[in-house]
C-alpha positions in Angstrom: 132.9 116.1 103.2 131.0 114.6 106.1 128.1 113.9 103.7 127.8 112.2 100.6 124.7 113.6 99.1 122.0 116.3 100.0 118.6 115.7 98.8 116.5 119.1 98.2 112.6 118.6 97.5 109.5 120.1 98.3 107.0 118.7 100.9 104.6 117.6 98.3 107.4 115.1 96.8 108.2 113.3 100.0 107.4 110.1 98.7 109.8 110.3 95.7 112.5 111.8 97.9 112.4 109.0 100.6 112.3 106.2 98.0 115.4 107.7 96.9 116.8 108.2 99.7 116.0 104.7 101.2 117.4 103.0 97.9 120.7 104.9 97.9 121.3 104.3 101.5 120.7 100.4 101.1 122.7 100.1 98.0 125.7 97.9 98.5 127.9 99.8 95.8 130.7 97.9 93.7 134.0 98.6 95.3 136.0 97.4 92.5 134.3 99.7 90.2 134.4 102.9 92.1 137.9 104.8 92.2 138.8 105.8 95.4 138.0 109.9 95.4 134.6 108.7 94.3 133.7 106.1 96.9 131.3 107.3 100.0 132.8 107.4 103.1 130.7 104.2 104.0 132.9 101.3 103.3 129.9 99.3 102.1 126.9 101.5 101.3 126.1 105.0 99.6 126.1 106.9 103.1 125.5 109.3 104.3 122.6 110.8 102.4 121.0 113.9 104.0 117.3 114.2 104.0 115.5 116.7 106.4 112.7 114.5 107.8 115.1 111.9 108.9 118.1 113.9 110.0 116.7 117.2 110.9 113.7 118.8 112.3 112.8 121.5 109.5 110.4 124.2 108.9 109.4 125.9 105.7 109.6 129.2 107.1 113.1 129.2 108.2 116.4 128.4 106.4 118.4 127.2 109.4 121.6 127.3 110.4 121.9 123.3 110.7 120.8 123.3 106.9 123.2 125.4 105.8 125.9 123.4 107.7 124.5 120.0 106.1 124.9 121.7 102.6 128.2 123.0 103.3 129.2 119.3 104.3 127.5 117.5 101.3 129.5 116.3 98.3 126.6 116.4 96.0 123.3 118.2 96.0 120.2 116.0 94.3 117.2 118.2 93.3 113.8 116.6 93.0 112.4 118.4 90.3 108.5 118.5 90.1 106.1 121.4 89.8 106.1 122.1 93.5 109.8 122.3 93.8 110.2 124.6 90.9 108.0 126.9 92.9 109.7 126.4 96.3 111.9 129.2 97.9 113.2 127.0 100.1 114.5 124.5 97.3 115.7 127.6 95.5 117.7 128.7 98.6 119.2 125.4 99.2 120.4 125.3 95.3 122.2 128.9 95.6 123.8 128.2 99.0 125.2 124.8 97.8 126.7 127.0 94.5 128.0 129.6 97.1 129.7 126.9 99.1 131.0 124.7 96.2 132.7 127.1 94.0 129.5 127.4 91.7 130.3 123.8 90.7 127.3 122.7 88.7 128.8 119.4 88.1 128.2 118.6 91.6 124.2 119.0 91.1 122.1 116.3 89.9 118.5 117.2 88.7 116.1 114.2 89.2 112.8 115.0 87.1 109.7 113.6 88.1 107.7 112.6 85.2 108.7 115.3 82.7 110.4 118.6 82.5 107.5 120.8 81.5 107.7 123.6 84.2 109.3 121.4 86.9 112.7 122.7 86.8 113.8 125.4 89.4 115.0 128.6 87.5 118.0 128.8 88.9 118.9 125.3 87.6 117.2 126.2 84.2 119.8 129.4 84.0 122.7 127.0 84.6 122.0 125.0 81.7 122.1 122.0 83.8 119.4 120.0 81.9 121.8 119.8 78.6 122.9 117.0 80.3 121.0 113.5 80.6 119.0 113.7 83.8 117.4 110.7 85.5 113.6 110.5 85.1 111.3 109.0 87.9 107.9 108.1 86.6 105.5 108.5 89.4 102.6 106.6 87.5 104.8 103.4 87.8 105.6 101.2 90.9 108.8 101.9 92.4 110.2 98.8 91.6 109.4 99.1 87.8 112.2 98.7 85.2 111.9 102.5 84.4 112.4 103.4 88.2 115.3 101.0 88.4 116.8 102.9 85.4 116.4 106.1 87.3 118.1 105.1 90.3 120.9 103.5 88.6 121.5 106.7 86.6 121.4 108.5 90.1 124.1 106.0 91.4 126.0 106.4 88.1 126.3 110.4 88.4 127.4 109.8 92.2 129.9 106.9 91.9 131.4 108.0 88.3 130.8 104.7 86.9 129.1 103.7 83.7 125.3 103.2 84.1 125.6 100.0 82.0 128.2 98.2 84.2 126.0 99.2 87.3 122.6 98.1 85.7 124.5 94.6 84.1 125.6 94.0 87.8 122.4 94.4 88.9 120.6 92.2 86.4 123.3 89.6 86.9 122.2 89.6 91.0 118.7 89.4 89.9 119.3 86.4 87.6 121.1 84.6 90.1 118.5 85.5 92.9 115.6 84.2 90.8 117.5 81.3 90.1 118.3 80.5 93.9 114.2 81.5 94.8 113.5 78.7 91.9 115.7 76.1 93.6 114.4 76.9 97.2 111.1 76.6 95.8 111.6 73.4 94.4 113.5 72.1 97.2 110.4 73.2 99.7 108.0 71.3 97.3 110.3 68.3 97.1 110.4 68.0 100.8 106.8 68.7 101.8 106.0 66.2 98.9 108.4 63.7 100.7 106.9 64.7 104.0 103.4 63.8 102.7 104.5 60.8 100.9 106.3 59.6 104.3 102.9 60.1 106.2 100.8 58.3 103.6 103.1 55.6 102.6 101.8 52.9 105.2 98.3 52.7 103.1 99.5 52.2 99.7 103.7 52.7 99.3 103.8 51.5 95.9 101.3 53.6 94.4 102.1 56.6 96.0 105.7 56.6 95.1 105.0 55.9 91.6 102.7 58.4 91.3 105.2 61.1 92.7 108.2 59.7 90.4 106.2 60.0 87.4 105.8 63.9 87.7 108.4 65.5 90.3 111.4 63.2 89.7 111.7 63.9 85.9 111.0 67.3 86.4 114.1 68.0 88.6 116.4 66.5 85.7 114.3 68.6 82.9 115.2 71.7 84.8 118.8 71.5 84.1 118.7 69.9 80.9 116.2 72.8 79.7 118.3 75.8 81.3 121.7 74.5 80.8 121.5 72.7 77.5 118.3 73.4 75.3 117.4 76.9 75.5 121.3 78.0 75.5 121.8 76.1 72.2 118.3 77.3 70.8 119.1 80.8 71.8 122.5 80.8 69.9 121.2 78.9 66.9 118.1 81.4 66.4 120.5 84.3 66.9 122.5 82.8 64.1 119.7 83.1 61.5 120.0 79.7 60.3 117.3 76.8 60.2 117.8 74.2 62.7 116.5 71.3 64.4 117.5 69.4 67.2 116.5 65.6 67.4 117.0 63.9 70.8 117.2 60.3 71.1 115.5 59.5 74.7 116.0 56.0 76.9 112.8 53.8 76.5 114.3 50.7 78.5 116.7 49.8 80.8 119.5 48.8 78.2 119.4 52.2 76.7 120.7 54.1 79.6 124.1 52.6 78.7 124.6 55.8 77.0 128.0 55.0 75.2 126.2 52.3 73.5 123.2 54.1 72.4 125.9 56.7 70.6 127.9 53.7 69.1 124.7 52.1 67.7 123.2 55.5 66.5 126.5 56.3 64.5 126.4 52.9 62.9 122.8 53.6 61.7 123.5 57.1 60.6 126.3 55.9 58.6 124.2 52.8 56.9 121.0 54.5 56.7 122.1 58.2 55.9 125.2 57.7 54.0 127.0 59.8 56.3 130.7 59.5 57.6 130.3 59.6 61.6 129.0 61.7 64.7 131.4 64.5 66.4 130.6 67.2 68.8 130.8 70.8 68.3 131.0 73.4 71.0 128.6 76.3 70.7 129.7 79.7 71.8 126.2 80.1 73.9 125.8 82.2 76.9 126.9 79.2 79.0 130.4 80.0 80.5 131.8 76.7 78.9 130.0 77.0 75.7 127.4 74.2 74.9 128.6 70.9 73.5 126.0 69.3 71.1 126.3 66.4 68.3 126.7 66.8 64.5 126.7 64.7 61.7 129.8 64.3 59.4 129.0 64.3 55.6 130.6 65.2 52.7 128.0 67.2 50.9 126.9 69.2 54.2 123.2 67.6 53.7 122.8 67.7 57.3 124.2 70.9 58.3 121.0 71.9 59.7 120.7 69.0 62.2 121.9 69.0 65.5 121.5 65.6 67.9 121.8 64.8 71.4 121.4 61.6 73.3 119.7 63.3 76.9 123.0 61.9 78.8 121.4 63.6 81.7 118.7 61.0 81.8 121.4 58.5 83.2 120.0 59.6 86.3 117.3 57.4 85.9 119.2 54.7 86.4 120.2 55.6 89.9 116.6 56.0 90.9 116.0 52.9 89.4 118.1 50.9 91.2 117.2 52.6 94.3 113.8 51.7 94.1 114.5 48.0 92.8 116.1 47.6 96.5 112.7 48.3 98.2 110.4 46.7 95.4 112.3 43.8 93.6 109.0 43.0 91.5 109.2 46.5 89.6 109.1 46.5 85.8 112.1 48.1 85.1 111.6 49.1 81.2 107.9 50.2 82.1 109.8 52.6 84.8 112.0 54.1 82.3 109.0 54.7 79.7 107.3 56.5 82.2 110.4 58.8 82.9 111.0 59.4 79.2 107.5 60.1 78.4 107.1 62.6 81.5 110.7 64.1 80.7 109.6 65.0 77.0 106.4 66.5 78.0 107.8 68.6 80.7 110.7 69.7 78.6 108.3 71.0 75.7 106.1 72.6 78.4 109.2 74.5 79.4 110.1 75.6 75.9 107.2 76.6 74.9 107.2 78.0 71.5 110.8 77.1 71.1 109.6 73.4 71.4 109.3 73.8 67.5 112.8 73.4 67.1 113.2 70.2 69.1 112.3 66.6 68.1 112.3 63.9 70.8 112.6 60.2 69.8 112.2 57.0 71.8 113.7 54.4 69.2 116.9 54.5 67.0 114.7 53.8 63.9 112.4 56.9 64.5 115.3 58.9 65.1 117.1 57.9 62.1 113.7 58.6 59.8 113.3 62.0 61.6 116.5 63.4 60.6 116.0 61.7 57.1 112.5 63.3 56.5 113.9 66.5 57.1 116.6 66.1 54.6 113.7 65.2 52.3 111.4 68.0 53.0 114.0 70.9 52.3 
């Protein structure tokens, strides 16, 4: 077959036909999912897909020899089904000739229904009971890139390549997520670059003031993105799906000495033993959507009084210390503890903003005593 698919349509339906033709010929199909006997001739895309306006000069009055040859060469026939195509003698001739040259194999014909099937199916297809299959439906009232019309496109691809629809659509969603994440990173990098450029231009006027203003808002946010997306949100999603009550208690650093992460955990462990009569802190791996799961702290006690309590010490904020040391080289008189306090306050605010309604599950503290009391109050309020 020299042509992978032939699109048959009425001229009134050119917009839908051209949309499908363009999407198909620009779609890089997954080689690993398609068996060799179902692959298009092109090594990367679903090509060639024949459409008359692009590939052939055609008139409605004549069923040309060229059209007949193209139908003979096509592996599949795609029929755009509308009120216009149902009345089109030209579409009817194309369907009939395709069947004649393909041993009447109806399994090689795919109707794509526009909006609904009512009075829009060429009678020759209705007579063949092709509509007993699930046919793709294009919604002309929605944007071409709407979810409903993307569903239509991937159902067409599934039919042509003989690959399960869910595998193709899941592949598309994974690609879209990666693309969105990449776009967010690019925007963030561009934004940071713009801010740094602006900062450089005005730094001679008030260097210290500009740098402090920038870092209070932008620097914590760059850390917050990773913490929220890679730790907090996956953990919250998993715990919500487990249908259990829970609270995540997070102890933030509030001075330079708090950035010694292991010391902070050790002190918290001692206080938990003393104040909460628990045994220790241990790590638990939650099977979240993250590739390696999500590690979160738990409180070990024989009575399971704190079974709904999850804890974390925001280890990612150790980056604060690196930035602080960088600043100290340029501004030796900095109040180091004040800088860390500003970073932590901004970190807490920005994290809650990103979490939106899920922020109710998260409790931030900046002192060991408040951290322990918060957990204790949860137990008392049960």
